[in-house]
N, C-alpha and C positions, 0 to 999 in steps of 0.2 A: 130134284133139288141139287143145287150146285154148291159143293163144299170147297172152301179155300183154306189152304194151310196158313198158319200164322207166320211160320219161319220161311222167309224167302231167301234163297241162296243167291248171292251175287257173284258173278264170275270175275272178280277183281283179284289182282295179285299185289300184295304189299311188298315193295322193294326195299324198305328201310332196313330190314334185318340182313338182306343180302349185301347192301352197301356197307353196313357195319363190319361184316366179315371181310369184305374186300379191303377196307381201310386198315383193319387190324393186321391182315396179311402184308399189306404194303409197308406198314410201320415195322413189322417184324423183320422183313427182308432188308429194309433200309438200315436198321440197327445191326443186323447180322453181317451185312456187307462191310461195315466199318471195322469189324473185329478181325477181318482177314488181314494177315500180315503182308504188308507191301514191301518189306525188307528181305525178301528171299534171295538166296544166292542162285544165279542162273547156271544150272548144270544140266547136261545131257547124260542121264544115267545109262549105263550099259543095260542091254535087254536080257531077260532070263525068264524061264517058265516057272521058276519057284517063287514063293511068296516071301516078302520081307516081314519079319515080326514087328509088331507095333510097340513092344515094350522097349524103351530106351531111356537112358539117363543122359548121355551126352552125345551130341552129333559133331563129328569131325569131317570137314569137307575140304576138297582140293579142287580148284577150278582149273581151266585149261591154261591159265597164266601161272600155274604152280604157286598159287597163294593159298595158305592154310587158314581155315576158319574153324573156330570152336563155338558152336551155338550162335552163328551169325556174327561173331566177333573175329576180326582178322588178327592172326597171330603169326609171328615170325617162326621159322623152322626151329630156331634155337630155343624158343620159349614154349614150343608146342607141348612137350611132355609136362612141364610145370603147370601149364594152363589146364591140361586134361586132368591131372591129379588134383588140382584145386577145385575143378568142377565136379569131379566124381566124389570127392570128400571121403567120408567113412561109410559109404553105402555097403549094405550086406553083400549084395551080388552086383558089383559095378559092371555096367555094359556101355560100350560106345558103338555108335552106328557110323560106319565109314561111308561117306558119299563122295565119289570122285567122278569127274567128267569122263566120258568114254574115250577121249583123246589123250588123257593123262597117262604117262608111262607107268608101268606096274611098280617100278622101284619106289615111287612116292607113296603108293598104297601100302607096300610092304614095310616102309619106314613107320607108318602109323600102326600097322599090325605088330611090329616089333616093340613099339612103345607099350602097346596093350599087353603083349606076352611078358615083357619084363616086369610089369607091375601087376600081373595076374588079373587083368581086366578082360572080360569076355568081349569079343568084337564081332560085329556082323557087318556085312557088306550090303548096302542098299542098291537095289537094281530096279529097273523099270519093267513091269510085267508086260508080256506080249499079248 
């Protein structure tokens, strides 16, 4: 006597759930790519083996043309201190991150550090890890 099972398994694969996941990932990466800031200042940071801390309040940058920037806004050297103090405001522990091009003379970085020391602001120097 030959018995047949009622449940027949078919070796088909349903691709609809896979395509849903692929389209969701595609939409996610398209939206995430628009959030990337395109207005970055082009700097070649000096290299170091130490890590840069991620906590910062204000970023002060100097490019190779000796132009000063406070959080992507170009500022003249005379107005740098006032702009930094305005950005820091009344923060409990103010911190600035100094980003300078590797070809910038040290006197420009020391000028920014002097502004930070006069106003009791903690300063860190951003470097590119090796």
